C-alpha positions, 0 to 999 in steps of 0.5 A: 419528487420524481417528476421534479427529477425527471424534469430536471434529467431532461432539461439537462439533456436537452442543454447539453445536445443543444449545445454539443458543439461548444461543449465539446470544444470546452471539454476537449480544452479541459482535457488538453489542459489536465493532460499537459498538467499530468506531465508535471505530476511527481512521485510521492514517496514518504515514510512519514505518510505511512504512519498514523502521525497522531497516534499516541505511539507516533507521537512517542516516536517523534518525540524522541526521534532525534535521541533513539533509533526510530522506525525508518531504519536501514540495514545493510548487511555483508556476507563472506561467502568464501572459505573461513570467516569474516576475518580476513583482509579482503571482507573488512576492507570492504566493510570499512569502505561499505560503511563509509558509504552508509555514512555519506547517504543523504538524510542519514543520522551520522550519530546513529550509524553502527557497525565494527568500524564505527568508533561507538562499537568498542569492547571492554577487557578487564587487565591487570590494570583495570579496564580496558576499553577501545573501538573493535577496530584500531584507528589504524588498521592496515589487516595484517595478520596480527590486526586480524587476530586483534579484531576477532579478540575485540568483537568477542570481548564487545558484545557485538556478536549476534548485534552487529557480527553474525553468529556464525561469523560470516557477515557483519551490519551495518545500521543506520537511521534515515531522517526524513523531513516532510516538506509537503513538497512531492517533487523534493520528496522523490528527490531525497528518496532517489538520492538514498535508493541510488546511493544503496544501489551503489553500495550493492553494485560497488561489490556485486557488479563485475562492471564499474561505470564511470563518468566524466563531465563534459569540459565545454559544457556550460553551467547548468540548472538541475533538469538541464538537458545540456548537450547531444549525444551523451546518455543519462546515466541515471536511466542507463546504469545499473547502480550510479546516481542521479546527481553529478557535480557541475562544471567548476565544482559545487554541490551535486545536483540531479540531472535528467541527461546529455551531461555526462560521458559514460565508460565502462571499466572493470570494477576494482572492488568486485568480490564474487565471495561478498553478498550484499543484503540491504533492508529497509524502508528506502529499499523496499520503496526502490523495489517497489518502484522498480515493480512498477514497470509490471504495473503498467505493463498488466494494465496494457494488457487488461486494456487490450483484453478489455479492448478486444472483449469490448469489440466482440460484444458490441461489433462495432469499433467506434462504440469500443474506442469511445467507451475505453477513451471516455473510460480514460478520461477520468484518470487523465483529468485526475492525474491532471488535477493532482499537481494542482492540488499539491498531491503526487502519486504514491507508489503504494497507491499507484493503483487507484487510477487503474481502479478508477478506470475499471469503474469508467469502463463499467458505467461507460458500457452501460451508457453505449449499450442503452445508446446502441439499443436506441439506434437499433430501434430506430432513433438518430444518434442524437434521440439515442444520446438523450434517450440513453441520458435520460434513462441512466443518468440517475441510476448511474449518477447514484452508483457513481456517488456510492462509489465516492462514498465508499472511497471516502469513508476509509479517510476515517484512518487517521494516516496522511497516505489514507487520506490522500488515497481517499481524496483522490479516489473520490475525485476520479470517481466524481469526475466521472459523472462529468465524463461518462454522463455528460461527455459520452452522451455528447461523442455518442451524438456524433457517432454512426453505428456500423452496419455490422453492429447493428445486424448483431444486435438485431439477431435474436439471443442464441439458445445457450444465452436463452437457457441461461436467461430462463434459469436466472429468471426463476431466481425472482419467482418465489419457490426457486427463490427459497433455493436461492436463500438456502445456497446463500445461507450455507455460503454466509455460515461458512464464510462468516466463520472463515473471515473471524480469522482475518488479521488486521496488519501484515500476514506472513514474513518480510515485506508483503508488498513483495513476493517471497522470492524477491531480492529484498525478502531474500536480504530480509530472511538472510540478515533476520536468520544470521543476528540474534535481534532480527529485523522487527523491533518494538522500542519502548520509551521509559521516562524518568525526568523526576529523579535527582542526578542520573535517574539509572542510578535510582534503583526503582527505575532500572529495577522497573526496566529489569523486571520488564525486561525479563517479563517481555523474553517470555512473551511469545512471538519475542526473540530477544531484549535488550536494555539497559539493565540486562547491560548493567548486570553484565557489567557489574559482573565483570567488575566481579570477576565475571562471576554470575552471582554478581549479575544482579542490580544493587539497591544503592546508587553507589552499587549501581554506579558500578555498571555506570558503562551500561548508562553510557548515551554512545550505547544508543539506549538512553539520553543523558542522566537517563531522563529517557531510556528505551528497551528494545524488543525484537520479535520473530515477525510483524504478523498482525497476531504477533505485533497485537500479542507483543504490544497487549503484553507489553500493555498489560505489564505497563498497567500491573507495575506502576512506579511513582515518577516513571512513565512507560511509553509505547512505541517506536520501531517498525513493530511500533509503527505497525501496531498504530497503523493496526490499531488505526485501521482496526478502530476505524473498521466499524465506523467505515462499515456504519458510514459506508452502508448507512450512507447507501441505504439513504441514498437507495431509499432517496433513490427508490422510496422504497425500504424493500428495493433498499434491502434488495440492493443492500443485502447482497453487498453485505453478503459479498464483503462478508465473503470477500473478508473469508477469502482474504483470510484463506489466502493470508491477505490481511486489512491493511492501507494496501487493501483498503481501496479494494474493499471499498471498490467491492462495495462500489461495484456491488451497488452499481450493478445493483442500482442499474438492475433495479431501477429498471426493475422499478420502472417496470413495477410502475407499469404494473407488471409483476416482479418476475417479469420486470426482472427480465425486462431489466435482464434484457435491457441491462443485465446482459452488459452488466454480465459482459462487464463483470466477466471482462473487468475480472479478466482484465484485473485477473492478469495482475495476478502474475505481477512481481508486485505481491500487492498488485497481485492480491488486489487483482485477485480480489478484484476478480473475485468481487467483480464477479460475485457481486454480479451473481449476488446482483442477478440471482440474490436480488431477484430472490429477494424482490420475488418475496419482498414484491409478491403480488397481492391475492386477488391481483391480476396477473399480468400474461407472461413474456417469453424471453 
């Protein structure tokens, strides 16, 4: 089998170099085509992509998305920073304008917009003539002192204090639901979210920006289509202005369309709505997306910094400008090809997974350094560029291809998690890694066959290793001796015991408060804290749907239904992590009490239909807690935070109640709200984790067995990899980083990079073992041939991605830290634990002739 594979590799190498000129033209044409296609790639944001649509919780949410608030909710909060409370003319005028602006946001469900200025927010007052109910803010509101006092009075009777009006009367809230239609078209998704994000920016800028940027269409412009650049000398206000939209009305009127530039004339004037006493807080998926996209500039800045550091270190290592540029260009090729393929297969780039191309680049650098290092060694030994390319290809194609296949498997197994964005991420990452088999294993040897090594690099390669390097290699070589290997085992077992215990505290889901994608001092998390601290409901909600379809008439007038809801509300209020609970039963008891002079003794649920009808105002569908006839009712459970442990505990307690309290004809279904989405996502990740680990390590074991034909070699490669995975889990637990969609690529990459080091080293070790060398000598030769490149690559990539820790995006900073850790520790595992295992698994038998020691 080995001779057959070697024969195939020799044949491929001869073909590549015999037809290298024609293949160079072909690969150049492919690169140009993919480069052109890459210009068509679109950002592909989407809320529905982030959730496990097929999960039972999400089926519940989708079934009732048109009736109840879903998880894609926008909260716009206006806070009064001046003297007094919100009951003053400037604030209420701003609140009215902000409510109108939210109402007009594209995609907003206008039946579910709530603020003190919407007609669905009303109060009920008991008068001598009976009940009186009107909107909180009168229809003809003119902000006179009498009307301001009337609004204050109405709010106190509306039950909205702590809901739409802050507990300290210094802020008021606008709540709205965003309806996203999954068209499957990245361009349409980007346009939709750009409209929403810019409208939210308009609202914030309207009250917080001193300067207003007005635009006017040039009168003599011809009719235009979306995206047209109409005239020179006019700026694209979408890029230039802090809060204006990317859309404008064409000359002659009509619907607004997106434009790229050259359309409008901009004039800066004083903003009449600016008020230094008003602060605007906005949270919701669309605003989070806007802040993440705003932080993507930092992604490219730090990638450029990492690229520059890699460039410098590669040059210092090779002392060759040509080899440095060749390695970096070839490492960038799979990234360019991948981005060019995405529009062709209908994919875009999601802001949450935009770092995947950079991970592909990191893997590409690792493989490119191995190939260029092998080529340089052959050239220094006297081979021509063509012969050196052929030799390097033959030596590294099999271990390199196997390593890349394991990288692809590492990304492929995350598709076991049934979330659309994870599927896209897995497919794109797998494509990028598989493309490297062409770019790094085929194109790179062709390019190297045209390269002449500089004399400076040749002289540097001929220099004997320095004293420090020799001392380090001697110490590393001791790991391949049985007596020193025992010390390595002792250290590793001690670390394993500690990290295993630490990794048990790693959470599935978010850790900490606010949006984990952003730092705690970000504007979004500031707004989140401002809203959460001002209202009883908080910003995290679990919605439980109670279905009562089999009852005659109004289901809320049947005691078993409302009694079940009442007991559920009471039970959930006592659950640790729950902030408050809202449902028809609790509101119904308040209404019934109001009919009886507000006596708390009457705050109970009558058992008869006639008695329950007294509280029928609580069952009004306009309140948003039930549909017509109460065939479906939602109970809102507001939690203190959305940490993984809190979400798991609250959902588990809700399930416990549902299982213990069955009622004929009533079905309680989990769940909607952002906590429902998080619970579904966390459960999807958790249920797939064991299958992922089994699949990846099973596939790696099979590939190693096929490659090395040795179970001992397979253990030497996989044991360090397994330990490093545990170490990574412990680091995530200690840093408060949860296992979720954003961290899955890091875990997969950690497995893939660890296998790269092990496979490259052991393939060379096995080659020398076949010559009769003892294991410790074979390890020394492997380190001299490939170990230096592996160590250098690990250090270079660790330093490069380590710069990401400075990013404003927390998920990028976390990814940079984890990647740096895994690059270094995987390398240490390959050069310390792997030889220690091999020293015992490949011991010379007694009586076997020992090879003469060779100095390094």
